[in-house]
N, C-alpha and C positions, 0 to 999 in steps of 0.2 A: 127498269130496262129502258134503253133509249127509244124515243118515239120514232115510228115509221109511217110512211105514207100508207093510206088505207088500201090502195090497190096492191101494194106489195104484201101487206098482211094477208089479204084475201087470196092472192095468187100463191102464197107460201104453202097453202093447204093442198095445192095440186088439183083441187076440184074446179077451179075457175082460172082462166087466164086473166091478165091485167085488162085486156080489151073487154072481156066479159064482165069483169068487176066494174069497169067504168059504165057500161051500159046498165047493169043492175042498179048501180048507184043513181044514175040519171033518172031511172024509173021509180026511185024512192023505195027500192026493195032491200036496201042495206040500212040497218039500224045499229047505233052504238049507244049502249045503256038505254035502249028503248026509244031513242029518237032517230028519225030518218036523217041520213047524211046525204048531201047533194053533190059533194065534190070528193073525188078519190085523192085529191092532193092534200086533204086534211091529214094531220099526223096524230097518232095515238100510241100509247103504250099497250101492246096487245095482251100483256099479262095483267093489266089492271082494269080493263074495260070488258064489257060483254058485247060481242059483235054477233049479229044475226044476218044471214044472207037468204033472202026469199023465205023467211020464216024458219030457217035452219040455223041453230046455234053453231058458231064457228069454233072449232077446237084448234087452238094454236099450238104448234110445236116449233120451238126455235130451231131444233134440228130433228131430223127423222133418222131412226136407227131400225133396221129390219134384219131379222134372221131368216135366211132362205135355205131350204133343204134342196140343194142343187142336184138336178138329175144329170145323167150323162147326155152329151150331145149339144150342150149349150156353152158358148164362150163367155168367159168372165170379162166382159167389156160393156161399155155403154152403147157402142155401135160397132159393127164390123161387117164388111161386105162379103166375108167368107161364109157366113151362116148365122144361125139364131144366136142371140145373146141372152143372158139372164134377165135383161130388161124386158124381154118378150113374155116373161112369166108374171109380170106385174100389171095391174090395171092402169088405165090411162092417167088417172089422177096422181098416181105415184110416179109415173114416168115424167110428169111435168116438174117434179121437185128436184131435178138435177142430182139424182142419186148416182153413186158410183160404187163399184165393188171395193171392199177393203182387202186388197191383195187379190191373188188369182188362184183359181183351181183349173187344172188342165181340162180340156174339153170332155175327156172321158172319166174325169174324177168327180165323185159325188160328195154330198154332205154339206157341212156347215159353211155358209158364205154370208158375210155381213155386207149390207149395203147402207150407205149413209150419204148425207150432204154436209157433214161436219168434217171439214178437211183437216183441221188441227189435230183432233184426237185420232182420226184414221191414220194420218201419217206418223204420229207418235207410236201407234200400235205396230206399225210396220218397220219402224226404225231399227237398223241393225244394232244400235246401242242399247235398245230396250230388251232384246232377247225374249220377246213374248212367245211362250211355248205354243206349238201347234201339234195336235195329236191326231194321228191317222190310224185307221184300221186298214190292214192290208191282207191280201191273200197272194202268196207267191208260189211260183213253180219251183219245187225242190225243198229239201229238208233244211229248215233254219236250225242253227245250233247255238250253243253258248259261246262258241268262238265268234260267231257273227255279232252277238250281243257285246262282247268285249271289244270287237273292232269298232262298232258304233260308238261305244263309250270313250274310246281313245281318240276318235276323230279321224275319219277316213280321208285319205288322199286319193283323188280320182285320177284316171289316166289323162284327162284333159287339163290337169293342173289345179283343179279346184281343191282347196283344203277345207274340209268341212269341220265345223265346230263339233265338239263332243255331243252325241245324241243318245237317246235311249231306245233300245229295241227290247220289247217285252213279248216273250213267246206266249201264244195262246194255245196253239196246237201245232204239232209237227208231223210231217208225212210227205207223200209225193206232192201234195199241196199243203203249205203251211199257212197258219194265221198268226198275226202279230199286231201289236200296237207300236207305232213309231212316233217318238216325240222329238221334234226339231226345235232348235232355238233360233233358227234363221229360215229364210224362205227363198233359197236360190232356185233357179229354173229347173223344174222336174227333179228336185233334189232327192225326195224319198225314192223315186224310181231309179235314179242314177246310183244312189248308194246301195240299194238292194241288188241292182244289176252288177255292180262292182264285186259283190260277194257271190255272184253266180246264181242269184235267186230272182229272176225277173218277175215283175209285178203283174199279176193277173187282174187284180181289182184294188182300187184305192178309194177310201172315203175319209174325209176329215170329220172327226167326231168331237173336237174341242179346240177352242182358241183361248189361250190364257185361262181364266177361271170360268169361262162360259162354255158349257157343253151343248151339243146339238140337242134340241128339244125332240125327244122321241115321239111326241104326239104329232109332229109335223110329217105329213106324208111327203113323198118325193115330189118336188116341184111346187110345194106350197110354202107359205111364209107367214110370219107374224111380226108385230112390232115388239121391240125389246121393252121390258119394264124399266121404270126409273132406277130400280135397284140394280138391274143388270148393267145399265149404262154407267151408273156410279162405280160398279165393280170394275168395268173396263178403265174408267178414269184412274182408279186406284192403282192399276198396273203400271201407269206411266207417270 
């Protein structure tokens, strides 16, 4: 890996700013392979050296990938003057890592949301050319039918002119309130809600439960998060 300035490596963890890294280094509290370093301008390969900051071993991630179980009431944005964003659910050290949501969930939609600072892979996953599936659990007002499933499979044309790609509607239960899984190959604005509304079955609840080959971790309580494993990240790379 290409060598980087020491302060950049330390700041990439999110635990310390570059200014704090400089001060800690000046005080002799930063070591590389056991030896104190006096200048943050020195460059190292973070994957081939052992760096400690104030006695704490530094765990370097070139990129950070997080799975968040998004609750309702939060905007999928890094900042927004209209209300709380998903970044408010993260500790300060992660907020410093310039993470951003991979796509968007509506304010009232819950479930799987990925956050990362790896722009290339994130944009590839969202590219219309990739058709990475997104699966949603929904409850709708009204009885869903096989005709609705067929309409989704054919590709709906909405009143506003949007031509939707073929999608999958899998019925889970039907009644005055119906349950289903919706699988989309694209991510247009409010798409699942608009498609179901076009069939006369407005959405009462929506939760994203899978993106590509990555399901929502059922062990994550609403509002909590975890880092993706290397295997999960490689699985996302394999999609694109």
